[in-house]
C-alpha positions as CSV (number, residue, x, y, z in Angstrom):
1,M,-33.9,-7.1,-39.3
2,P,-33.5,-3.5,-39.2
3,K,-30.3,-2.1,-37.9
4,K,-30.0,-0.5,-34.6
5,T,-29.6,3.4,-34.6
6,S,-28.5,5.9,-31.7
7,K,-31.5,7.5,-30.0
8,T,-32.5,10.8,-31.6
9,R,-33.8,13.9,-29.9
10,S,-37.5,12.8,-31.4
11,E,-37.1,9.4,-29.9
12,A,-35.8,10.7,-26.5
13,R,-39.2,13.0,-26.6
14,D,-41.2,10.1,-27.0
15,R,-39.9,8.4,-23.8
16,G,-39.2,11.6,-21.9
17,Q,-40.4,14.7,-20.9
18,L,-39.5,18.4,-21.0
19,V,-41.2,20.0,-18.2
20,P,-40.9,24.0,-17.9
21,K,-40.0,25.3,-14.4
22,G,-39.2,28.5,-15.0
23,D,-36.9,30.6,-17.0
24,R,-34.6,28.7,-18.8
25,K,-35.1,25.6,-16.2
26,W,-36.5,22.4,-17.0
27,L,-37.3,19.3,-15.7
28,L,-35.9,16.3,-17.6
29,R,-38.3,12.8,-16.9
30,V,-37.8,9.9,-18.1
31,F,-40.6,7.2,-17.7
32,Q,-39.2,3.7,-16.3
33,G,-42.2,1.8,-15.5
34,R,-44.3,1.0,-12.7
35,V,-43.6,0.1,-9.1
36,P,-45.9,-0.7,-5.9
37,D,-47.0,2.1,-4.2
38,G,-47.3,0.6,-0.9
39,K,-51.1,0.6,-0.6
40,G,-51.7,-2.5,-2.8
41,G,-51.8,-0.6,-6.0
42,M,-49.0,0.8,-8.9
43,K,-47.6,3.8,-9.4
44,R,-45.5,5.8,-12.4
45,K,-41.8,5.9,-11.5
46,Y,-39.6,8.3,-13.5
47,A,-36.1,9.3,-13.5
48,S,-35.5,12.9,-13.2
49,K,-33.2,15.8,-13.3
50,V,-33.2,19.6,-13.2
51,F,-31.5,21.3,-16.3
52,E,-30.6,25.2,-17.2
53,G,-30.5,26.3,-20.8
54,T,-32.9,27.0,-23.7
55,K,-35.2,24.2,-24.7
56,T,-32.9,23.0,-27.7
57,E,-30.2,22.7,-25.2
58,A,-32.8,21.0,-22.9
59,E,-33.5,18.8,-25.5
60,K,-30.1,17.7,-26.2
61,A,-29.8,16.9,-22.5
62,L,-33.0,14.9,-22.7
63,T,-31.1,12.6,-25.0
64,S,-27.9,12.4,-23.0
65,F,-29.8,11.7,-20.3
66,L,-31.8,8.8,-21.9
67,S,-28.4,7.1,-22.8
68,E,-27.0,7.8,-19.5
69,I,-30.2,5.6,-18.0
70,D,-29.8,3.3,-21.3
71,G,-26.1,2.9,-20.1
72,D,-26.9,1.7,-16.4
73,E,-25.1,4.7,-15.4
74,Y,-27.9,6.7,-13.8
75,V,-28.0,6.4,-10.0
76,E,-31.3,7.9,-7.8
77,P,-30.0,11.4,-6.5
78,T,-28.4,10.6,-2.6
79,K,-27.8,12.7,0.4
80,V,-24.8,10.5,1.3
81,T,-21.7,12.5,1.9
82,V,-17.5,11.7,1.5
83,S,-17.5,12.0,5.1
84,S,-20.4,9.9,6.2
85,F,-19.6,7.0,3.7
86,W,-15.8,6.8,4.5
87,P,-16.8,4.6,7.5
88,T,-18.9,2.3,5.3
89,F,-15.9,1.9,3.0
90,M,-13.5,1.1,5.9
91,A,-15.6,-1.8,7.1
92,T,-15.4,-3.2,3.9
93,V,-11.3,-3.0,3.8
94,V,-10.4,-6.4,5.5
95,D,-8.2,-8.1,3.4
96,V,-5.4,-5.9,3.2
97,A,-2.0,-5.4,5.3
98,S,-2.8,-3.0,8.6
99,N,-0.2,-0.7,7.0
100,T,-2.7,-0.1,3.9
101,R,-5.7,0.3,6.0
102,N,-3.4,2.7,8.1
103,D,-2.7,4.7,5.1
104,H,-6.1,5.1,4.0
105,D,-7.2,6.5,7.5
106,I,-4.3,9.1,7.5
107,R,-4.9,10.4,4.1
108,F,-8.9,10.8,4.6
109,R,-8.2,12.8,7.9
110,L,-5.4,14.9,6.4
111,D,-6.6,15.4,2.7
112,I,-9.9,14.1,1.7
113,M,-11.9,15.0,4.7
114,P,-10.8,18.6,4.8
115,A,-11.5,19.2,1.2
116,L,-14.4,16.7,-0.3
117,G,-15.7,15.3,3.5
118,H,-18.7,17.7,3.2
119,L,-19.6,17.0,-0.3
120,K,-22.2,14.5,-1.4
121,L,-20.7,11.6,-3.3
122,T,-23.0,13.1,-6.5
123,E,-21.0,16.5,-6.1
124,L,-17.9,14.8,-7.1
125,D,-17.1,15.1,-10.7
126,H,-14.2,15.3,-13.0
127,E,-13.4,19.0,-12.6
128,V,-13.7,19.0,-8.8
129,L,-11.3,16.0,-8.2
130,Q,-8.7,17.4,-10.8
131,A,-9.1,20.6,-8.8
132,F,-8.4,18.5,-5.7
133,F,-5.3,16.6,-6.6
134,N,-3.7,19.5,-8.6
135,E,-4.3,21.7,-4.8
136,L,-2.5,18.8,-3.3
137,S,0.3,18.5,-5.8
138,F,0.9,22.4,-6.3
139,G,-1.0,24.3,-3.8
140,D,0.4,25.5,-0.1
141,R,1.0,21.7,1.0
142,K,2.8,20.4,-2.1
143,L,2.6,16.9,-0.9
144,S,5.0,14.5,-2.9
145,P,3.9,12.9,-5.9
146,R,4.0,9.3,-3.9
147,T,1.4,10.6,-1.3
148,V,-0.9,12.1,-3.9
149,R,-0.9,8.7,-5.1
150,M,-1.9,7.1,-1.8
151,T,-4.8,9.4,-1.5
152,F,-5.7,8.6,-5.2
153,T,-5.7,5.2,-4.3
154,A,-7.8,5.7,-1.0
155,L,-10.2,7.5,-2.8
156,R,-10.3,5.6,-6.1
157,K,-11.0,2.1,-3.7
158,M,-14.2,4.4,-2.0
159,L,-15.9,5.5,-5.2
160,I,-15.5,1.7,-6.7
161,L,-17.7,0.6,-3.9
162,A,-19.9,3.6,-4.0
163,R,-20.5,2.6,-7.9
164,T,-21.0,-0.9,-6.8
165,K,-24.0,0.3,-4.1
166,R,-25.6,2.4,-6.8
167,L,-24.6,5.5,-5.1
168,I,-22.7,7.2,-8.2
169,G,-22.8,6.5,-12.0
170,R,-19.2,6.2,-13.7
171,N,-16.2,7.0,-11.4
172,P,-15.4,10.7,-11.5
173,L,-12.0,10.0,-10.9
174,D,-11.8,8.4,-14.5
175,G,-9.1,10.7,-16.6
176,V,-8.0,12.8,-13.5
177,K,-4.2,13.5,-14.2
178,L,-1.8,12.8,-11.4
179,P,2.0,14.6,-11.1
180,K,4.5,12.2,-12.4
181,Y,6.0,10.0,-9.9
182,L,9.6,9.3,-10.0
183,R,11.1,6.7,-7.9
184,K,13.8,7.6,-5.6
185,E,17.2,6.0,-6.6
186,M,17.8,3.1,-4.1
187,K,20.6,3.6,-1.8
188,V,22.4,0.2,-0.7
189,L,25.6,-1.2,0.9
190,T,27.9,-3.0,-1.3
191,P,29.1,-6.7,0.0
192,E,32.2,-5.3,1.0
193,Q,30.3,-2.5,3.3
194,M,28.0,-5.4,4.6
195,G,30.9,-7.3,5.7
196,A,32.7,-4.7,7.2
197,F,29.6,-3.5,9.2
198,L,28.9,-7.0,10.6
199,R,32.6,-7.5,11.6
200,A,32.6,-4.1,13.1
201,S,29.1,-4.5,15.0
202,S,30.1,-8.1,16.2
203,S,33.2,-6.8,18.0
204,W,32.5,-3.5,19.8
205,R,33.0,-3.4,23.5
206,N,30.1,-3.8,25.8
207,Q,30.3,-2.6,29.4
208,K,27.2,-4.2,30.5
209,Y,27.9,-7.5,29.2
210,P,31.8,-7.9,28.8
211,N,31.1,-11.7,27.8
212,H,29.2,-10.8,24.9
213,P,31.0,-7.8,23.0
214,G,29.2,-6.3,19.8
215,S,26.2,-4.4,19.6
216,R,23.3,-5.4,21.1
217,Y,21.5,-5.2,17.6
218,H,24.2,-7.4,15.9
219,A,22.3,-10.4,15.3
220,L,19.2,-8.4,13.9
221,W,21.7,-6.4,11.6
222,C,23.3,-9.8,10.5
223,L,19.8,-11.5,9.8
224,L,18.4,-8.6,7.8
225,L,21.3,-8.2,5.8
226,T,21.8,-12.2,4.6
227,T,18.0,-12.9,4.8
228,G,16.2,-9.8,3.3
229,L,13.7,-9.6,5.4
230,R,11.5,-6.7,6.0
231,P,12.4,-5.0,9.2
232,C,8.7,-5.5,10.4
233,E,8.6,-9.4,10.0
234,A,12.0,-9.6,11.7
235,L,10.9,-7.8,14.8
236,A,7.7,-10.2,14.8
237,L,9.8,-13.3,14.8
238,K,9.4,-15.9,17.6
239,W,12.1,-18.3,18.6
240,S,9.7,-21.1,17.5
241,D,10.2,-19.9,13.8
242,I,13.8,-20.9,14.0
243,R,14.4,-24.1,13.3
244,D,17.1,-26.5,11.5
245,G,19.0,-23.7,10.1
246,T,15.8,-21.8,8.9
247,V,13.6,-19.0,9.6
248,T,9.7,-18.8,9.0
249,V,8.4,-15.8,8.2
250,R,4.6,-15.7,9.8
251,R,3.8,-12.3,10.8
252,S,4.6,-8.8,10.9
253,V,4.4,-5.8,13.8
254,V,2.7,-2.8,12.8
255,L,1.4,0.1,14.7
256,R,-2.5,0.4,15.3
257,R,-4.4,3.4,13.0
258,D,-4.2,5.4,16.2
259,N,-0.5,5.1,16.9
260,S,-1.3,4.0,20.6
261,E,0.2,0.6,20.4
262,F,1.6,-2.4,18.3
263,E,-0.5,-5.2,16.4
264,I,0.7,-8.1,15.1
265,K,-0.8,-9.3,11.7
266,P,0.1,-11.9,9.1
267,A,3.0,-11.0,7.0
268,G,2.0,-9.4,3.9
269,S,-1.5,-9.9,3.3
270,N,-3.8,-12.5,4.7
271,K,-3.6,-14.6,1.4
272,I,0.0,-14.9,1.6
273,K,1.5,-18.1,3.0
274,P,4.3,-17.8,5.3
275,R,7.4,-18.4,3.6
276,R,11.0,-20.3,4.8
277,I,14.3,-19.1,4.3
278,D,17.5,-20.7,4.7
279,L,20.2,-18.9,6.9
280,M,23.6,-18.7,6.6
281,D,26.0,-20.5,9.1
282,S,27.5,-17.1,10.4
283,T,23.8,-15.8,11.0
284,V,22.9,-19.2,12.8
285,T,25.9,-18.8,15.1
286,A,24.8,-14.7,15.9
287,L,21.2,-16.0,16.4
288,L,22.6,-18.4,19.2
289,R,24.9,-15.8,20.7
290,H,22.0,-13.4,20.8
291,E,19.7,-16.0,22.6
292,V,22.4,-16.4,25.4
293,R,22.6,-12.8,26.0
294,Q,18.8,-12.9,25.8
295,K,18.7,-15.3,28.8
296,E,21.2,-13.3,30.8
297,E,18.3,-10.1,30.5
298,M,15.9,-12.7,31.3
299,L,17.6,-13.5,34.5
300,Q,18.2,-9.9,35.5
301,A,14.7,-9.0,35.1
302,G,13.3,-11.6,36.9
303,S,9.6,-12.0,37.2
304,A,9.5,-8.4,35.3
305,Y,10.3,-10.3,32.2
306,E,7.7,-10.7,29.6
307,R,8.0,-14.3,28.2
308,N,6.7,-13.6,24.8
309,D,9.1,-15.8,23.1
310,W,9.9,-13.0,20.7
311,V,13.5,-13.1,19.1
312,F,14.3,-9.6,19.5
313,A,13.2,-8.1,22.6
314,N,13.7,-5.2,24.7
315,A,15.4,-5.4,28.3
316,T,12.2,-6.8,29.9
317,G,11.1,-8.9,26.9
318,G,8.2,-6.7,25.2
319,L,8.3,-6.0,21.1
320,L,11.0,-3.5,20.2
321,Y,9.8,0.0,19.2
322,L,10.9,0.5,15.5
323,G,11.8,3.9,15.9
324,N,14.7,3.0,18.2
325,V,15.7,0.5,16.1
326,R,16.1,3.0,13.1
327,M,18.0,4.9,15.7
328,A,20.3,2.1,16.5
329,W,20.8,1.1,12.8
330,K,22.0,4.5,11.9
331,K,24.0,5.0,15.5
332,D,26.2,1.8,14.5
333,L,26.8,2.5,10.7
334,K,28.3,5.7,12.0
335,R,30.1,4.1,14.4
336,A,31.8,1.8,11.7
337,K,32.3,4.7,9.4
338,L,30.2,3.8,6.7
339,P,27.4,5.5,4.5
340,V,24.1,5.8,6.6
341,V,21.4,4.5,4.3
342,R,17.9,3.6,5.8
343,L,17.0,0.4,7.9
344,Y,14.5,-0.7,5.2
345,D,17.6,-0.7,2.8
346,S,19.1,-3.7,4.7
347,R,16.7,-5.7,2.6
348,H,17.3,-4.1,-0.7
349,S,21.0,-4.3,-0.1
350,H,20.5,-8.0,0.0
351,L,18.4,-8.9,-2.8
352,T,20.5,-6.6,-4.7
353,M,23.6,-8.5,-3.9
354,A,21.6,-11.6,-4.5
355,L,20.6,-10.7,-8.2
356,A,24.0,-9.1,-9.2
357,A,25.7,-12.4,-7.6
358,G,23.6,-14.0,-10.6
359,E,21.0,-15.8,-8.4
360,N,17.8,-17.2,-10.3
361,P,15.4,-14.2,-9.8
362,K,12.6,-16.8,-9.1
363,V,14.6,-18.0,-6.0
364,V,15.6,-14.4,-5.1
365,A,11.7,-13.4,-5.4
366,E,10.8,-16.2,-3.1
367,R,13.2,-15.3,-0.6
368,G,12.4,-11.8,-0.2
369,G,8.4,-12.4,-0.4
370,H,8.3,-10.6,-3.9
371,S,6.3,-11.4,-7.4
372,V,9.4,-11.9,-10.0
373,E,7.7,-9.1,-12.0
374,M,7.7,-6.7,-8.8
375,L,10.9,-8.0,-8.3
376,M,12.6,-7.0,-11.7
377,S,10.6,-3.9,-11.5
378,T,12.3,-2.9,-8.2
379,Y,15.6,-4.1,-8.8
380,A,16.1,-3.0,-12.7
381,A,19.0,-1.0,-11.9
382,V,21.0,-4.4,-11.5
383,L,19.7,-6.1,-14.7
384,P,22.3,-4.9,-17.2
385,G,25.4,-6.1,-15.2
386,M,23.6,-9.3,-14.6
387,Q,23.5,-9.3,-18.6
388,R,26.7,-8.6,-19.1
389,D,27.9,-11.3,-16.7
390,M,25.6,-13.3,-18.6
391,A,27.2,-12.6,-21.9
392,K,31.0,-13.3,-20.7
393,R,30.1,-16.7,-19.3
394,L,28.5,-17.8,-22.4
395,D,31.4,-16.4,-24.1
396,T,33.8,-18.7,-22.0
397,V,31.4,-21.7,-22.6
398,L,30.9,-21.3,-26.1
399,K,34.7,-20.4,-27.0
400,L,33.5,-18.7,-30.0
401,A,35.9,-15.9,-30.3
């Protein structure tokens, strides 16, 4: 049986045609068979494209065109633009968290649409896209590497769908280089600082509720620092989620894409099952005291109170605004004379403390709603200390020295 060889220019000419179209201009045509003509008969079908250059260059282009067709990379010319295809893409993004959809939409409106929206999908090539991301990274706006990668991710997903729908050939983002993303150093509260903060926030005088001293958010701070819940998960908790010393994380609260109102979604993605977390006794006590205070607010508000069963609600029973909670967190940290870290760092503080204490990473990952791989990657800075502690424990157990 003869060996297969690559197509030569002579073979390309046998299957295809070079049609002169003027000075240094050629029409490359490759016969693809016969198709119905809509009138009961059949007609010849060609794949074609225009090429400018010498005849020798055109012959080489025909060979390349033939390889493109044989490699299933050729697509029919389309007038679909980036901006007209984006709604089609967004309609398919149904199995991700709302925050992800929101991020994609924001990056399209701010980055992709102004620079690329008018281009046809087939006009997106490596050079165009590399120049686009270079401008985002080093141009007048100088977006952060993280934001540039968010834009890259949104565009890449859209182009994968376009490839699936046969609107483009190979993905033009292949080979595009992005600026190196350096993860910011994680800031956390030490266990001693966490304890000092919770003791302080539980004892402050409260003129409105003299029988209930402490910060209005003390129970929330206690829950975040002792469970590692994401703030958006904690704010979406209902009292029915807290039973027998455990809390079940079922949902999270996010802003709609137009930032007009809140939206409740399942925690993580729709495929993630609710996770159950055991509570410390001190956290249960803080929640019970919080419930008593909340019932007093309910009585004061009367019929104006929204009975939605939220654990952490505003004075009339509605959802707490995350921005206000962030401000309260910083205010309470300053009041306790402690380093100001982000609200989300309450989660990092808890998970870091658990790992540093020698807890099983699988248990910590389950508690935080992470995969073990993600946990160990995110909190890699804690690992050297864990290894040193393990070595000391083994030394003690084996007693070889």
